[in-house]
C-alpha angles and dihedrals in degrees: 000000000000108000097175091104091055099054117119130228113266117272134189090258116103140187108258117222136207111026124216114259121202116222127193123214128199114274116269119259116272119263091244092069117063111200121206111260091242090051091049090053091049092050092050095051097043103038092108092059098039125106091257112109117254089224130036100252131312115346098203133013111181139136100011111196090238096043098120090157095060112144111246108249100180129049121221110285091228091072103026125058105244136184130196110210116199112193125201098328090162135149092243090064095076134105100241095094095033095225092131094025138282096255117076128171130225105042088189093061097101094048093046093047090051090049094049093047093045094049092047091050091047090051091049092048089057092052118107114269089240088074089070090074103028105028087238130073127229092267094053097258116145124217121233113250111224115204122187117197122190129191124231111196123212091212112094090208092058119101085226093061118114092234091068090216094141097031122007095211096029095121094051120102119259111255091250091060103033111140124232116253110269091243092060101047132045092188104054125087130182120208131177130213139185098195133065099260120066086219093059089085103104093278098295096125094043091049091050093053090048093048090052091043091229116196099175127044121191114194129200132160150082135337109018093194094047127030096004092052093043092050095047092049092049091047090054096045094044092047092227095166124057133189090217118016091189088069093057109113131192110222122211094226093237122167136221134084096287090047091050090052090050090048091054090050090048091053090052091049091050092051090050089051096053115133127222126278119191129186114202105225097200094043095055128069145191136202123234114254141173092016091304116123120246094242091054091049088050093051094047091048093051092045089053091056099039115106103354098055107013148347115260116219140163124251090251093053093047092052091043091054097042107038105005 
């Protein structure tokens, strides 16, 4: 799909790179044991190659292959309004030119993205034609909204710059994530951005999710520690998905003690009405940076999102929950 007509004018926002990565070192020796100065120097210079673990235990334990008791995170798409958000899965985000690095995690990303997109399209194709007009078919089944977001960098040296100086087709979507033409799908939308978060787009994405009354948001894309993380955190803080959109109220912003009490109650109700955000761990990827391998950056990034901002699931579990 040609996205050249969708690119936005340059803004002051930019794509930040690289991200900070937190490293843990082994605990210092206890005060009761006095090491020889030469020994202390040796320990300091060789701690990265010692037998001590670089991190204090497992960073992330999710989706074990034998976890038959996994709590269901997503409800069936047929009865819960769901959106699949694909972030920056573009040809410029590869390792061939080395702009973002030559080490990328998740070698299964392309295959898993293609599988997710294909199954969602297959599900939508089987939906009743009445859904085209009302976003719900005659039996009450909801279609899955598919939203493609691409990044337009303001840096002329970036492979995601509209000039194509570094990579001619860098802004184009990877084949695994290419959107359908608008004329062939009523459920696919393409949005551009120039900032890290997909929601820093003037409110277009947030308005789309509200218009479709989305209760479940599934997120895939590149890079987990940059635009994926930024978007997921914004989605959580903005409350862009709701379990029940009919419960969403619009306060008048009044003051006073009674109003404050009502405001507190409203906040509690909003928290109770939060929808579900899921990051697909094997359909997202990071680049290595600062001497830290890509797979480690990926694991740390997912662990930072897990629980507080989103659930982290595998492609298989997402499809099993949504479409069976």
